[in-house]
Steps between C-alpha positions, in 0.01 A plus 500: 500500500872500431657156526846347478399269214696696240814503714472126556459412132870456438573282800603143427231360726218673315639412157517135610142517631368657179655220295311253715183705464526468123565126517205455739275691258614280212426184699158625608408611147570146384196397702296820451554680168232756595676589827580860408146563380375366831727741690382789281134435579582463869664844506219648291261391775728641771488838327123480444421429866776660711691737271863539404665530844376184671630326809526139383554167670676262258380169644729198449721744313771259388769692311282812500351470151184694590689764700743566214216561255303702755786744560583526129143609431430693822827653629327646808356166611635309799515124536533252783612161367440194717620145435653198671730385220858595602643463148242716326520757780877517449438601139233750606731661757769546237252638246361767734824577682490860620141563387316657792165431334538127561490301825553124490366270772580131550195318637281194457151584370366190673593655836193699610720763666693608189309834461664621824836505316382752239600867519139617442162400638316545169575509127337654195564182302619146571637328190619147437577286195568130439550432869190414700449165324775385737240514779219257574148641511475501880815714524380720213165547672675629813734719295209669322347587835822666613530689172152645546637668812806637319336655194355844574139584413491562125829316453555183298647153521609331177611140455633386162532124499393164359126463562385202292135420438428129548161535331664538155711182458525500118599866490757434771658212308524697176653799677753281680610326179545831319686656795742209536573505127590868521712439811687224316584737217616769742718254690666386180592864443673522839233613749575346844232315691446511878740215580777635279473848650531367855789271402687807377415692817637215712838542329519877545737601785251755635184290460630153589434519874163685472391250234583208729295661778219563255470130414510412869195723545298408193635178355476464123158662501247580770189285527260776403165513325356691205131577559286662231449871445146457634641362827740794535227757433254339741758457777625858469145632538439273798816637667397863478563632150206688349545375143721245328532374144749420226622806309731315259565144393705299253426139404690386813514794744262743671537840666250526788420845641329552836382846610491579871 
């Protein structure tokens, strides 16, 4: 498919958005140094199950981190990004300005009617990363049921997120100490944390108003939960997926894959 992405590259809006994409990546990598490896495995699994021209739903898309990597690797893919955050969606709209492969939808995933806003009834793959821990388990349970209706037979859902195991307390403590020591070193070298990134966004002329609305919606952080990988796998199977298991993990993160 021919798109307008190349023609839009030189526009001021897209250049501004790409600068924010890079700063968002830097902030996220402060928390997750294996983030790019996690994305690579996610896209490996997309190719393995649904090929190189997938129709993808980027769930809780944020700035469009997954969509950007998807289209870089699979130029004939299409992506629907959905999110409620007005600031991050502003960055995503600038990033994909003029790209006909991308549709962005503003919606609340806790609203059971959000699938009606999508441009397609089904998707080859639904992908999400570092987002669903903002939901409590009752909301996540309902969301997984709706996703089972959106993923086509043979398609996949993948969720990369924090999925701690409370049965390993000593391992958890050691991992947390090591991770925070690394984060301290990275911060001393100039990597921004979550609060610093949002403070900068609040001062940007384009992002100031969307950022204010964003904090009206979410507050400092949503009151979500982080169930274990076993909970995710079991719940996904209960909601209609044929198989579900982790396909990648780091000491602090897990990539869960569910096959429809």
